[in-house]
N, C-alpha and C positions, 0 to 999 in steps of 0.2 A: 604252665606256660610252655608253648612250643619252642624248642630250641631252633636257633638259626645256624646254618652250617655254611662254611666257606670252603670252596674248592681251592686248595693251595697249589696243586701241581697236576699237570697232565702232560708228561714228557717221556722221552725214552729214558731207559735206566742203564746203569752200569754198576758193577760191584764196587764195594768200598776198597780202597787201595791198601797195598802193603801186606797181603796175606799169601804165604807160600802154599803149595799143595799140601793137603793134610797128611800127617804121618801118625803112627801108633794107633791106627783104627782098624777094625776088622776088614780083612781082604776077601772074605767070602760074600761078595756083593750079591750073589744069587739069592741070599736070604733077605735082601732089602726089597721093599715093595717096588713093583714096576713103575709106580708113579714118580720114582726118584728122577726120572729123565724128563718129566713134564713140568718142572718148577719154572716160575718166573726167574730170570737169571739172578742167582744169588751170589753172595760173597764167598760161599763155600760149596764144594761139590757134595750134595746130599747123598749121592750114590756111594761115595767112599766112606760114609758113616755107618753103613750096615743098617739092620732093622732098628727102628726107633723103640725106645723103652715105653711101656705104658705109664701114664702119669695120672695119679689120683687127683680128683677135684679137691682143691685145698679150701676147706671150710673155714669159718671164722676161727682165729687163733693166731699164735705167734710161731713163726718158723725161722730157721736160719739156714742159709746156703753158704757153705764154707768151701772155698776153692783151693785150700791148702794142698790136699792130696788129689793127684790125678785131675779128673774133670770135675771134682767137687762132690759134696755130700749134702743132702737136704735133711735137716733135723727138725723134729717137732719141739714143742715147748718143754717137754720132759727130757730132751736130749736123745731121743730114740731116732735112729736113722730111718728115714722114710724111703729114700732111694739114693743110689750113688752112681756116678758116671766114671768110666775109665778113659774117656776121650780127651785128648789134648791136641792143640794145633799151634805150630810155631808161626811166628811173625818175623819177617826179615827186619832186623833192627829194632825189634820190640819184644815185650815180654810174652812168654807162652800163654796161650788162651786156655781156659777151662771150658769145655764144651759139653752141654747137656742136649742130647738128641732124643726127643719125645714125640709121641703121637699128637698130643695137643696140650696146651696149658690153659687151665681155667682157675683163676684166683678170685675166690668169692669176696664180696664185701665183708669187711670185718677181719679179713686175713691179712697178715703182714709177713713178708719175707725180708729179713735183714741179710744182705749179700756182702760177705766179708772174705778175706783171704788175700794172698799175694797175687793171684792171677786174675785178670779181667774175666768176665763171664759172658759167653755166647750161648743163648738158648735157641735151638733149632726145632721148630714145631712142624710136623708133617701135615697139619691141617690148619687150625686157627690158634691164635693167642688172644685170650680175653682177660683183661686186668680190671676187675671191679674192686679189688683190695689195694694193698700197698706193696710195691716192689722197691726196696730201699737200699741203695748202695752208697748212702751218705757216710761221711766221716763226722765224728763229734768229739769235742773236748769237754772235760769235766774236772771238777775239783776232787783230788784224791786224798788231800790232807787239809782239813779246815784250819788247823792251828797255824800252819805256815803258809796257807793259801798256795799249795802246790797243785798245779794243773797239768794234766797229761791227756793224751789221746785215749778216749775210752772206747771208741769204735772207729776202725779204719775200713772204708769201703773197698770192695774187691779191686785190686790193681791200682790202688792209690799210691802216689809218689813214685811210680816206676818210670825209669828212663828220663828223669828230669835233668836238664842242663841249665840253659839260660833262663828257663821258666821256673826255676827254683828260687824262692825268696832268699836274698842274701842276709847274713847275720849282721846285727849291730856290733859296735866295738865298745870296749871297756873305757870308762872315763880315765883320763890321765891323772886327774886330781881325785883323791879318795873321797872328798866331800861332795862330788858331783855324780849325777846319775849316768847310767850307760845308755847307749842308743837302742832304739827299737829295731825289730826285725822287719825286713821288707815283705810285702805280700806275694804269695805264689801266683803263677799264671797258667793259663791253658789257651782258650780262644781269646780271652781278654787279659790285658796286662795287670800285674799286681801293683798295689800302691806303694810309694816310697814311705819310709819310716821317718820319725822325728829324731833329732839330735837331743841327747840328754843335757841337763844343766840348767842354767838360768839365761835370761835374755842377753846379758853382757858377758857371761862366763860360760862357755860351752863345755859340755861333757862329751861322752862317747858319741860317735857319728852313727846316724841311723842307716839301716840297710837300704840299698837302692832298689828301685822297682824292678820286678822280674818281667821279662819280655816274652811274649808267646812265640812258639815256633810252629811251622805248618804240621798239621796232624796227618801222619802217614800210616799209623798203626793204631789199634785200639789200646788205650791205656788211660789211667786215671789222671786227675789233676795233680798239681805239684804243691808241696807244703810251703808254708810261710817260713821266713827266716827266724832264727832265735835272736833274742836280745843280746846285747853285750853282757859280759860277765859282771857280777856284783863287785863292789869295791871292798876295801879292807874293813869298813865299818859295818859289814853285814853281821847279823846276830844268828847264833845257833837256833835251830839245826841246819840253817843254811851255811854256806861257806863262800869265800871270795870268788870261786869259779861258778857259782850258781847262775842259771840263766832262766829266762821265761821262754818256754818252747813255742815254736810256731804251730799253727793248726795244720792238720793233715789235709791233703787234697781229697776231693770226692772220688769215688770209685768209678768203674766203667762197666756198662752193660750193653750188649747188642742182642736184639730180638729179631730172629729171622723166621718167617712163617710162609708156608706154601700158599695158603689161601688168603688169610687176612689177619690184621692186628686191630683190636678194638680196646681202647683205654678209656674207661669211665671212672676208674679209680685214680691212682697216683703212682708215678715212677720218679724216684728221687736219686740224685747223685751230687748232693751239696757238699761244699768244703767245710772244714771245721774252723771255729774261731780261734784266734791266737790267745795265748795265756796272758792275763794281767800279771804284773810284777808280784813276786812273792812278798810277804810281809817283811818289812825292815831290811829289804835288799838294796833299794835304790836302783833296781833294774828298770830297763825299758820293757815294753810289752812285746810279745811275739807277734809275727805277721800272720794274717789270715790265710787259710788254705784256699786254693782255687777250686772252683766247681769241677766236677768230673765229666763223664761222657755218657749220653744215652743215644743209641742208634737203633732205628726201626727199619725193617726191610721186609716188604710184602707187596703183592699186587694191589691190595687195598688197605689203607691205614686210616682209621677214624679215631678222633680224639675229642672227648667231651669232658675229660677230667684234668689232671695236673701233671705236667712234666717240669721238673726243676733241676738245674745244675748250677746253682748260685754259689758265689764265693763267701767265705766267712769273714767276719770283722776282725780288725787288728786289736790286740790287747792294749790296755792303758798302762802308762808308766806309773811306778810307785816312788816312794822316797825312803828316807832312813827310818821312818816310823810306820808307814802304812803301805798296804798292798794297792796295786792298781786293779781295776776291774777287767774282767775277761771280755774279749770280743764275742759277739753272738755267733753261734753256728749258722751256716747258710740257711736261708729261709726257703719255704716251699710255696712261695707266692711271688708277686712282683716287687716286693719291698726289699730293699737292700738290708743286709744284716748290719746292725749298728756296731760301731767300734766301742771298745771298753772305755768307761769314764775314768777320770783321774781320781786320785784319793780324795777323801773328804776335806783335807786341809787345803786343797787347791794346788798342791805341789806335785808336778808330774804332767805329762802330756797325754791327751786321749788318743785312742787308736782310730784308724781310718775305717770307714764303712766298707763292707764287701760289695760285690756286684749284685745287681738285682734288676728285674725288668729289662728295659732296653739298654741300660748302662752296663757295658761289658767290662770296663776297667774298675779295679778296686780303688778306693779313695786314698789319697795321701794323708798321713797323720799330720796333726797341727804342729806348729813350731813350739819350742820350749817357752814356758811362762816365767814370770819373775819369782815365783815361789814366795810371794809376799815379802820380798826383800830379805829373806833369811840367808843364812850362811850356806846351807846345803841345797843342792839342786836336785830336781826330780828326774826320773827316767823318761826317755822319749817314747812316744806311742808307736805301736806296730802298724804297718800299712795293711790295707784291706786286700782280700783275695780277689783275683779276677774271675770272670765268668768261665764256665765250662762250655761244653758243646752239646747241642741237641740236633740230631740230623735224621733225615728220612731218605731212603732209596725206594721209590715207588712211582708207578704211573698215575696213581690217584691217592691223594691225601686230602682229607676233609677234617676241618676243625670246627667244632660248635662255637657259637658266640660265648658260651659259658666256659670254654676251655681256658686254662692258664698254662702258658708255655714261657719259661724264663730260664735262659736267654731265648730269643726268638728262634724259631725252627729254621734250620738250613737244609736245602735240598741238594741231594747228590745225584 
């Protein structure tokens, strides 16, 4: 079937805000190709980057790009370094960028690059960028101890959780009464607000307060999404190996990627920067659930941008509250489609509050978790649910952007 394409923009362009002139880059610009002066106005001066490095075509397989050291290192599935970059770029009021300057980027179908590390990643290609595989800067939560149902961040996308202030999900509070559950953590924010968390306890007797919803702040620099808040601490009735200070952690925000190409960017595969789900309450803790992490950032900059695949920067779901006997269920990690990540369910006994859903599709804000239940009229109250993570940001700076009818873009594309 022939794809239908929609022209999304035909306008003048400007660079993305907030970037200082580059430093710590080669100053022998004479070695750089003469075409460095003929680019579409980019967010970075390509002449200051020196000659680009050759980039191999990445065939089917698993790769990791880690931004921890300098401009980052690309590793293959066996842990062997494929190439490394020494380029970094400061941002006024934001985290240092890892920069990879290459002649072109071709990611074949079946190839996946997980993008991790403390710094956001900017890839500058001196010709074209073609993504037929998966470029993934998402964060994910996972169970690290089955017996206690301990959940931690198992992957944090590049630049996740950096520079968060009011867009960081707030923590729930501990219940004043030892028999009642603690509050859930609020959802993290970026472009979309996080969801508020539920209060722990029962309908008539409230436990710890839930974390308030995180609010977004204007994006001036490239950075990832913000994490969800932690639940309030467990009460004195908690069972080993947990302790009264145990909490359900919030999900990490999604990472941040900027792609800049001299000629064009084509995406038939997938670029992801989704937030992680909040943790459900550990077993026999009476905790609330952690808040979902906000989606991260995907930015595209080239004279021509075509999209027939998937771009996603969705928030994670909030974790479900537990009780004195059972764990709460985890919030889902952010999805790579238009469906919101579901919040974690309550324990099987029905005591505890479910988490709120993360953002997805055109819904930018994470959902608020439900109110506390009656816990079947029992003596002990369950933990509150964590709020859902808000939407990240997908943006393009280009005079011509075309998206096929088959393309999936969540949240919707913003033009710069």
